[in-house]
Steps between C-alpha positions, in 0.01 A plus 500: 500500500286532815293778341434282195393204713277721720299607195410142403171332591521330841526138386762584237688719751523206741613261228768735364628585847526132593700436187733798553575418865488119485872452570470720806186371670557129426813511720332666799322297766294807592304469173419129539123451503434871435245603243617605153341841557701554819824391332441725199424793731803459727779393264526835318548667838808291584829678434812289442803580713844349484737475794871428497646199677540562873281812486255564781145556379398646834635502853341444838328819603449623142155623404403223256261633236513222241423133466770313310451194282809291426490399135863398462815477710558461870384704798521444873433665830839546667643607833746782421640500852596132454696521173178494293401154619197393297206389708215496244548424131245637256425270208416598145124560492481624861420851613631701792447840656129447560545407865720804553237731347217349706712498816593866466 
């Protein structure tokens, strides 16, 4: 699909990409007020991942190499040494991991 879209003229490529990824980018705060060209460039690069309930996405000290966007479900920062007490809840539409990448 991406190869097909890449071969289209620029304006049509943007329009088709926005249509294909509309359900994804409309839910994400990161894309609010971004240009259609930026959205159509970045959305095909996003790779969906699914995590089981109570699964850690990454732990303190891990080398974080990805930025995560929460499209559905629940996620939180927890304190494993305190029975996984949640101290920051991540809402649908939020992203996380960026601070950990920049800070490392």
